[in-house]
N, C-alpha and C positions, 0 to 999 in steps of 0.2 A: 172853660175847662177848670175843674177843681184844682185848687192849690195842692202841690205835693208837700207832705208833712216831714219835718225833720225832728226825730224823736230821740233824745238821750236815754240811755238805758243804765239803770243802777242795779248791778248784781250785788245783793246784800247777804252777808254771812256773819252771824254773831253780832248783828247790829252795826256792821261796818261795810262800806262799799269795797268790793274786791274785783279783781280782773285776772283772768287766766287766758290760756291758749288751748283751744279745743277741749275746754272744760277741765283743764288740769293746771297745776302749778299756780294757783291763785295767790295774789299778793294784795295786801291791804293798801288802799289808795285814798281813804278819807271817810269823813262823816257824811252819810247819805242825806241828812237834813240840810246841812250847809251846801252840799253839792246841788241838791234839788233847787234850793233858793237861787243859787248862782246861775243855773241853767235857765230857770224861769226868767230871771232878769236879763239874761243874754239873748232871749228871743226864741226859746224852744217852743214848738207848737204843742207838744204833749210831752209826757214823761212816763217811762215804764220802770216799775220797781219789781224786781224778782228776789224773793227769799229763796236762794238757790239750793239750800240744803233741807228745806222744810219737808219736801216729799220724800227724799231718800232717808231722812232721819225719822220720818213718820211722826212729825209734830205739827202743831198749829203755827200759822204764820205769826210774825212779830207785829201784832196789831198796834202796839204803842208807837212803833217806828212809823207805821203807815199813818197813824193819826198826826204825828209830829210833822211829817212831810206834807200832808194835806193842808196843814195850817199855814204853811209857808208859801204855797204856790196857788195860782189862780188860772190854771190851764188844765185840760183833761189829763187824768192821772189813772194809769192802768196798773193793777197789782196782781202778781201771780206767785205761785209757790205754796204748796201745802193746802190749796183750796180743793176740798173733797166733796162738798155737798152744799145745799142751799143755805144752811146756817153759816157756813164759812163765807159764802158769797155775801150774805146779808151783813155780817160783821165787818167785812172789808168796805162795803158800800157805806155803811153807817159811820165808818171811821173817816170817810171823806173821799174815797176813790170814786171815779165815774165809771170805771170798767173793771171787770175781773177776768183774769187770764187762767184758763184751765188747760192742763197739759196731760200729766200722768193720770190724773183722776178720770179725765174724759176718755182716754184710751181704755182704761179698765172698766169704766162704767159710762158708756156714751149717753145714757139718759140724763146725766147731769147737765149736758148742753141744753137739751130740750126743756128740762125743768127750770134751768136758769133763765132761758129765753121767755118761758111762759110767765114766770114770776116777776122778772125785772126788765124784760124787753131784750130783743136781739142785740140792740145797740150796746148793751152792757157786757155781752159775752164775747170774749176774744179767745179763739183757739190758739194756744201756743203749740208750735210744732218744732221739735228738735229732730233733725233729719240727717242721716248719714248715707253717703253714696256706697252702693254695694253692687255686686255682679247681679244682673237681672236674673230672676227665676220665675217659675210659674206663679208663685205666691207674691212676688215683688217684681212685677213686669216693668215698672217704671225705672228700676235700678236705684230707688231711693227708699230707705227704710226708716220707719218711726223708731225712735229711741227715747225711753223715759227715765225718770229718776235722775235728772241732771246729767244725761248722757251715759248712764251706767248700765241700762237694761235694754238691749235690742228686743223688739217685739215681733219680728217677722210679719210686719204690717206694712202694706204699700202706702207710701206717703200721698201719692196722687189720689188713690181711692179714698183715703181717710179725709183729705181736705174736702172732697166733694160730699162725702157722707156727713161731715160736720156742718157744712152749709145746709144740707137737707134737714138736719136736726135743729137748726136755728141759730148757729153761730153767726155773729154779725161782722166778724173781722177775723183775719188770720195773721198771726205774727210768726213768720217762717224763718227759722234759724238753721243755718247750715253748720253742723258740727265740724265738718272738714275745713270750713273757712273761719270759724269762730276765733277771734283774737289774733289772726295771722296778719291782718292789715295789708293783704295782697289783693283784696277785691271780693265782692260778693259772689256767691255761686249763681251765675246768671242763668244757666240752663235750668236749674231747679226752680228759680224764682219765676222765670217766664212760663215754665210748664204749669205751675200752680196758678199763677195769675190768669192765664188763658183758660184754665179749667173751671174757675169759679167766678161768680158775679159779685162777690163781696170783696171789700178792700183787702189787699195783701201788703203787710209791712215786711220789708226785706231786712234780715238780720244776719250778722256774722261776716266779718272780713273787711270792713271799711278802714282805709288807711289814708286816703287822699280824697279831695273833693271830686276828682274824676270818677272815682268808684261809685259815688252817689249818682252822678250823671248817667253812668252806664246802667245801673240797676233801675233807675227811674225811666229810662228810655228802652234799652235793649231788654231789660228784665221785666218791663211792664208793671213795676211795683207802684203802689199808690203812696207809699211812705218808706222812709229809710231810717232804721235804727242805727245810732252811732254810740260808741263808747270810748275806746282807746284814743282815737284821734282828738277828742276833746278832754278826756280825763287827764292826759299828760300835757295839755296846753299847747299841742302842736298846731291846732287850728281852733278857731272860734266858730260858734254857731252862725253869727252874722257873716263872717268871712265865707263860710260854706254856702250860705244863702245867696250872697252876692255873686259867687262863682256860678251857681246854678241859674240865677236870674239873667246874668250876662249871656248865657247860652240858651235862653229861651224857655227854661223850665219855670212854670208858674209856682212861685213860693210866696209866703207871707213875709213882707219886709217891714222893718221897724220905721222906715222913713217914707 
């Protein structure tokens, strides 16, 4: 069985790591370069970096920050936010990232997924999904809607259909974030995660809601996720990456251990 991955997430705005709840009330919590190095040394399997206002501000990603982070770590590194086309993807990969995450741009122009997979390989293309629970309708039968621009713009697009379509277009992985659970530290959205995980054959990273190690155990088992994104529970020093991995290992979850 493949090891489950534990992936710290750095949401970056104006060059600083920030954290909010349900995409609101973000506060500054540190330097992304120093935090990336800390989490790499602490045993993170991968790292995710999001420039959270690049898309909504309609500007390019902060490529210099990406370059500085990549120089400090030696694990897979995914970058998202403000990536609109092949040139943006190429710039991020040349700056040192192994993967690019497309979200808003892919919803508006799905061909960017297939173009990226063709030029760089599916393994480089991560579909970022920001999803909100809604009342099921004819156009959103799953009851989960895609929202873009950092949680600001609902699209009337069914999340389950979009995940399957993105896989067909060539996405190699999905990072699935529940807006309802984001930053709450009360647990991942297990129904959503399991629904998407069972509907696609590519890896699914669960995101949004982790507060205690038990939440990771739940999403990796009940939610069928291949990896779990974490932020608040390590950003504030409540838990360590190694402590989380030890907890999962003791409960039979295959994880990469430092010893």
